[in-house]
N, CA and C atoms as an extended XYZ file, in Angstrom:
300
Properties=species:S:1:pos:R:3:atomname:S:1:resname:S:1:resid:I:1 pbc="F F F"
N       164.863       98.389      107.350 N   UNK     1
C       164.930       97.157      107.800 CA  UNK     1
C       163.782       96.641      107.195 C   UNK     1
N       163.630       95.359      106.984 N   UNK     2
C       162.795       94.580      106.084 CA  UNK     2
C       161.935       93.638      107.071 C   UNK     2
N       162.054       93.982      108.154 N   UNK     3
C       161.207       92.878      109.320 CA  UNK     3
C       159.628       93.290      109.109 C   UNK     3
N       158.859       92.369      109.385 N   UNK     4
C       157.586       92.421      109.439 CA  UNK     4
C       156.719       93.430      110.101 C   UNK     4
N       157.425       93.971      111.131 N   UNK     5
C       156.704       94.974      112.063 CA  UNK     5
C       157.296       96.206      111.178 C   UNK     5
N       158.413       96.389      110.776 N   UNK     6
C       158.793       97.673      110.087 CA  UNK     6
C       157.887       97.642      108.679 C   UNK     6
N       157.937       96.617      108.151 N   UNK     7
C       156.891       97.065      106.891 CA  UNK     7
C       155.389       97.441      107.232 C   UNK     7
N       154.990       97.220      108.160 N   UNK     8
C       153.639       97.500      108.423 CA  UNK     8
C       153.580       98.998      109.054 C   UNK     8
N       154.595       99.397      109.617 N   UNK     9
C       154.843      101.019      110.078 CA  UNK     9
C       155.193      101.712      108.964 C   UNK     9
N       155.706      101.541      107.874 N   UNK    10
C       155.885      102.233      106.904 CA  UNK    10
C       154.892      102.980      106.352 C   UNK    10
N       154.968      104.279      105.774 N   UNK    11
C       153.870      104.906      105.152 CA  UNK    11
C       153.331      104.436      103.743 C   UNK    11
N       152.211      104.703      103.264 N   UNK    12
C       152.098      104.300      102.043 CA  UNK    12
C       152.860      104.476      100.844 C   UNK    12
N       153.672      105.537      100.908 N   UNK    13
C       154.145      105.644       99.880 CA  UNK    13
C       155.684      104.937       99.951 C   UNK    13
N       155.900      104.270      101.199 N   UNK    14
C       157.329      103.496      101.155 CA  UNK    14
C       156.947      102.141      101.120 C   UNK    14
N       155.645      101.966      101.391 N   UNK    15
C       155.383      100.328      101.358 CA  UNK    15
C       154.946       99.874       99.964 C   UNK    15
N       155.654       98.649       99.355 N   UNK    16
C       155.324       98.355       98.092 CA  UNK    16
C       153.675       97.665       98.220 C   UNK    16
N       153.168       98.244       96.897 N   UNK    17
C       151.758       98.044       96.640 CA  UNK    17
C       151.357       96.510       96.918 C   UNK    17
N       152.101       95.519       96.687 N   UNK    18
C       151.737       94.198       96.767 CA  UNK    18
C       151.502       93.782       98.394 C   UNK    18
N       152.061       94.432       99.223 N   UNK    19
C       151.929       94.066      100.646 CA  UNK    19
C       150.779       94.687      101.232 C   UNK    19
N       150.500       95.715      100.560 N   UNK    20
C       149.033       96.529      101.290 CA  UNK    20
C       148.049       95.676      100.960 C   UNK    20
N       147.784       95.476       99.771 N   UNK    21
C       146.328       94.379       99.490 CA  UNK    21
C       146.196       93.190      100.150 C   UNK    21
N       147.403       92.515      100.414 N   UNK    22
C       146.868       91.260      101.204 CA  UNK    22
C       146.476       91.711      102.694 C   UNK    22
N       147.126       92.632      103.230 N   UNK    23
C       147.153       93.456      104.672 CA  UNK    23
C       145.279       93.925      104.718 C   UNK    23
N       145.220       94.501      103.910 N   UNK    24
C       143.974       95.018      103.667 CA  UNK    24
C       142.695       94.013      103.541 C   UNK    24
N       142.905       93.197      102.654 N   UNK    25
C       142.183       92.067      102.580 CA  UNK    25
C       142.058       91.011      103.663 C   UNK    25
N       143.187       91.056      104.457 N   UNK    26
C       142.957       90.163      105.691 CA  UNK    26
C       142.114       90.886      106.759 C   UNK    26
N       142.262       91.845      106.604 N   UNK    27
C       141.358       92.979      107.396 CA  UNK    27
C       140.104       92.831      107.276 C   UNK    27
N       139.740       92.999      106.010 N   UNK    28
C       138.420       93.059      105.413 CA  UNK    28
C       137.711       91.797      105.912 C   UNK    28
N       138.418       90.689      105.524 N   UNK    29
C       137.915       89.190      105.968 CA  UNK    29
C       137.615       89.288      107.438 C   UNK    29
N       138.370       89.625      108.053 N   UNK    30
C       138.243       89.417      109.598 CA  UNK    30
C       137.151       90.229      109.964 C   UNK    30
N       136.825       91.543      109.525 N   UNK    31
C       135.722       92.142      109.844 CA  UNK    31
C       134.681       91.425      109.394 C   UNK    31
N       134.569       91.168      108.331 N   UNK    32
C       133.323       90.309      107.570 CA  UNK    32
C       132.857       89.354      108.381 C   UNK    32
N       133.882       88.439      108.803 N   UNK    33
C       133.665       87.312      109.711 CA  UNK    33
C       133.063       87.884      110.992 C   UNK    33
N       133.503       88.811      111.793 N   UNK    34
C       133.102       89.361      112.792 CA  UNK    34
C       131.674       89.984      112.832 C   UNK    34
N       131.209       90.455      111.795 N   UNK    35
C       129.957       90.850      111.271 CA  UNK    35
C       128.981       89.761      111.071 C   UNK    35
N       129.393       88.688      110.428 N   UNK    36
C       128.845       87.625      110.248 CA  UNK    36
C       128.340       86.770      111.750 C   UNK    36
N       129.644       86.818      112.430 N   UNK    37
C       129.528       86.108      113.903 CA  UNK    37
C       128.676       87.006      114.701 C   UNK    37
N       128.323       88.229      114.690 N   UNK    38
C       127.694       88.957      115.517 CA  UNK    38
C       126.069       89.020      115.133 C   UNK    38
N       125.785       88.740      113.829 N   UNK    39
C       124.475       88.484      113.390 CA  UNK    39
C       123.998       87.301      113.946 C   UNK    39
N       124.921       86.120      113.691 N   UNK    40
C       124.321       84.762      114.282 CA  UNK    40
C       124.094       84.857      115.779 C   UNK    40
N       125.224       85.599      116.517 N   UNK    41
C       124.943       85.742      117.914 CA  UNK    41
C       123.779       86.341      118.366 C   UNK    41
N       123.522       87.415      117.702 N   UNK    42
C       122.130       88.223      117.791 CA  UNK    42
C       121.018       87.461      117.625 C   UNK    42
N       120.960       86.519      116.437 N   UNK    43
C       119.483       85.534      116.230 CA  UNK    43
C       119.619       84.735      117.184 C   UNK    43
N       120.829       84.043      117.911 N   UNK    44
C       120.684       82.743      118.796 CA  UNK    44
C       120.033       83.368      120.014 C   UNK    44
N       120.728       84.965      120.446 N   UNK    45
C       120.160       85.516      121.544 CA  UNK    45
C       118.731       85.605      121.548 C   UNK    45
N       118.031       85.966      120.534 N   UNK    46
C       116.932       86.430      120.624 CA  UNK    46
C       116.207       85.112      120.667 C   UNK    46
N       116.284       84.143      119.965 N   UNK    47
C       115.851       82.571      120.025 CA  UNK    47
C       115.834       82.338      121.446 C   UNK    47
N       116.967       82.451      121.843 N   UNK    48
C       117.150       82.063      123.826 CA  UNK    48
C       116.101       83.034      124.513 C   UNK    48
N       116.000       84.301      123.954 N   UNK    49
C       114.986       84.898      125.030 CA  UNK    49
C       113.733       84.585      124.909 C   UNK    49
N       113.432       84.593      123.538 N   UNK    50
C       112.039       84.343      123.084 CA  UNK    50
C       111.600       82.647      123.992 C   UNK    50
N       112.621       81.672      124.034 N   UNK    51
C       112.261       80.492      124.569 CA  UNK    51
C       112.249       80.457      126.156 C   UNK    51
N       112.899       81.478      126.376 N   UNK    52
C       113.053       81.611      128.049 CA  UNK    52
C       111.589       82.168      128.458 C   UNK    52
N       111.412       83.020      127.680 N   UNK    53
C       110.109       83.759      127.922 CA  UNK    53
C       109.097       83.065      128.059 C   UNK    53
N       108.786       81.971      127.052 N   UNK    54
C       107.625       81.075      126.975 CA  UNK    54
C       107.710       79.989      128.217 C   UNK    54
N       109.081       79.548      128.452 N   UNK    55
C       109.307       78.736      129.504 CA  UNK    55
C       108.748       79.215      130.788 C   UNK    55
N       109.206       80.489      131.085 N   UNK    56
C       109.171       80.873      132.130 CA  UNK    56
C       107.647       81.562      132.124 C   UNK    56
N       107.044       82.015      131.236 N   UNK    57
C       105.549       82.433      131.301 CA  UNK    57
C       104.573       80.848      131.895 C   UNK    57
N       105.059       79.778      131.187 N   UNK    58
C       104.375       78.981      131.573 CA  UNK    58
C       104.264       78.393      132.678 C   UNK    58
N       105.614       78.554      133.363 N   UNK    59
C       105.579       77.938      134.696 CA  UNK    59
C       105.015       79.012      135.817 C   UNK    59
N       105.362       80.371      135.551 N   UNK    60
C       104.608       81.327      136.178 CA  UNK    60
C       103.142       81.094      136.226 C   UNK    60
N       102.418       80.837      135.246 N   UNK    61
C       100.972       80.807      134.693 CA  UNK    61
C       100.520       79.517      135.713 C   UNK    61
N       101.222       78.406      135.498 N   UNK    62
C       100.926       77.187      136.270 CA  UNK    62
C       100.990       77.499      137.586 C   UNK    62
N       101.949       78.095      138.262 N   UNK    63
C       102.260       78.282      139.684 CA  UNK    63
C       101.184       79.233      140.314 C   UNK    63
N       100.908       80.242      139.198 N   UNK    64
C        99.654       81.253      139.721 CA  UNK    64
C        98.038       80.272      139.993 C   UNK    64
N        97.885       79.534      138.915 N   UNK    65
C        96.915       78.550      139.045 CA  UNK    65
C        96.853       77.922      140.441 C   UNK    65
N        97.950       77.226      140.721 N   UNK    66
C        98.174       76.436      141.854 CA  UNK    66
C        97.980       77.317      143.155 C   UNK    66
N        98.553       78.536      143.040 N   UNK    67
C        98.627       79.467      144.463 CA  UNK    67
C        96.890       79.854      144.446 C   UNK    67
N        96.228       79.986      143.198 N   UNK    68
C        94.620       80.412      143.366 CA  UNK    68
C        94.011       79.384      144.020 C   UNK    68
N        94.433       77.871      143.428 N   UNK    69
C        93.545       76.598      144.347 CA  UNK    69
C        93.919       76.536      145.849 C   UNK    69
N        95.098       76.849      146.199 N   UNK    70
C        95.383       76.712      147.477 CA  UNK    70
C        94.562       78.021      148.231 C   UNK    70
N        94.491       79.016      147.839 N   UNK    71
C        93.692       80.267      148.479 CA  UNK    71
C        92.300       79.720      148.434 C   UNK    71
N        91.686       79.192      147.409 N   UNK    72
C        90.432       78.758      147.571 CA  UNK    72
C        90.175       77.857      148.760 C   UNK    72
N        90.983       76.760      148.855 N   UNK    73
C        90.982       75.670      149.665 CA  UNK    73
C        91.290       76.462      151.147 C   UNK    73
N        92.070       77.507      151.192 N   UNK    74
C        92.520       77.996      152.512 CA  UNK    74
C        91.066       78.796      152.843 C   UNK    74
N        90.513       79.690      152.194 N   UNK    75
C        89.257       80.371      152.421 CA  UNK    75
C        88.063       79.404      152.818 C   UNK    75
N        88.110       78.264      152.093 N   UNK    76
C        87.028       77.438      152.450 CA  UNK    76
C        87.042       76.926      154.209 C   UNK    76
N        88.412       76.362      154.490 N   UNK    77
C        88.662       75.903      155.579 CA  UNK    77
C        88.447       77.170      156.863 C   UNK    77
N        88.849       78.471      156.234 N   UNK    78
C        88.855       79.560      157.292 CA  UNK    78
C        87.373       79.730      157.626 C   UNK    78
N        86.575       79.550      156.503 N   UNK    79
C        85.221       79.632      156.836 CA  UNK    79
C        84.717       78.648      157.908 C   UNK    79
N        85.006       77.600      157.539 N   UNK    80
C        84.752       76.416      158.409 CA  UNK    80
C        84.896       76.600      159.750 C   UNK    80
N        86.199       76.943      160.330 N   UNK    81
C        86.699       77.256      161.323 CA  UNK    81
C        85.980       78.417      161.955 C   UNK    81
N        85.970       79.503      161.487 N   UNK    82
C        84.844       80.591      161.960 CA  UNK    82
C        83.425       80.069      162.400 C   UNK    82
N        82.906       79.312      161.505 N   UNK    83
C        81.503       78.512      161.903 CA  UNK    83
C        81.348       77.986      162.976 C   UNK    83
N        82.742       76.960      163.309 N   UNK    84
C        82.914       76.263      164.303 CA  UNK    84
C        83.070       77.141      165.397 C   UNK    84
N        83.582       78.168      165.514 N   UNK    85
C        83.843       79.075      166.376 CA  UNK    85
C        82.617       79.828      167.086 C   UNK    85
N        81.953       80.135      165.787 N   UNK    86
C        80.732       80.803      166.404 CA  UNK    86
C        79.671       79.699      167.024 C   UNK    86
N        79.497       78.510      166.573 N   UNK    87
C        78.596       77.299      167.000 CA  UNK    87
C        79.364       76.995      168.595 C   UNK    87
N        80.384       77.110      168.730 N   UNK    88
C        81.145       76.762      170.057 CA  UNK    88
C        80.781       77.908      171.011 C   UNK    88
N        80.846       79.069      170.331 N   UNK    89
C        80.464       80.137      171.474 CA  UNK    89
C        79.012       79.904      171.856 C   UNK    89
N        78.000       79.671      170.795 N   UNK    90
C        76.629       79.557      171.345 CA  UNK    90
C        76.343       78.404      172.302 C   UNK    90
N        77.113       77.495      172.021 N   UNK    91
C        77.125       76.104      172.875 CA  UNK    91
C        77.407       76.527      174.565 C   UNK    91
N        78.768       77.512      174.319 N   UNK    92
C        79.193       77.509      175.429 CA  UNK    92
C        78.234       78.918      176.347 C   UNK    92
N        77.921       79.495      175.830 N   UNK    93
C        76.929       80.784      175.941 CA  UNK    93
C        75.395       79.996      176.732 C   UNK    93
N        75.185       79.123      175.848 N   UNK    94
C        73.898       78.473      176.300 CA  UNK    94
C        74.095       77.385      177.941 C   UNK    94
N        75.073       76.823      177.703 N   UNK    95
C        75.584       76.315      178.806 CA  UNK    95
C        75.719       76.867      180.184 C   UNK    95
N        76.241       78.230      179.895 N   UNK    96
C        76.293       79.219      180.993 CA  UNK    96
C        74.948       79.616      181.460 C   UNK    96
N        74.066       79.756      180.470 N   UNK    97
C        72.869       80.310      181.148 CA  UNK    97
C        71.988       79.422      181.516 C   UNK    97
N        72.288       77.976      181.324 N   UNK    98
C        71.519       76.868      181.896 CA  UNK    98
C        72.025       76.807      183.312 C   UNK    98
N        73.405       76.830      183.567 N   UNK    99
C        73.782       76.685      184.894 CA  UNK    99
C        73.265       78.023      185.705 C   UNK    99
N        72.962       79.068      185.529 N   UNK   100
C        72.533       80.002      186.323 CA  UNK   100
C        71.235       79.903      186.679 C   UNK   100
C-alpha cells in the first residue's frame, strides 16, 4: 500500500531514500524549535523569579519596618499605662491611709 501511514511503518530498506530525509529533517526542525523555546522559557522564568523576589523582598522589608514602628508605639503606650496604674495605686493607697 502507498498510504502515508504505511510509508512511515516500512523498514528503512523498503522506504525510498527521498522520503526518509524530509521526515528526519522535519523531526530535527521540531526538536530544534522545542530546544529554542525551552531556552527562552527558562530565561523568562528566571527573569520572572528574580523580579518577583525583588518585589516581595521590598514589600516584606517595608512591612517589617512598619511593624517595628507599631511595636515601638505600643511599647511606649504600654509603659504609660503601667505608670498610670502605679500612680493610681499610690493615690488609692494614700486615700485609704488618710481615711483610717
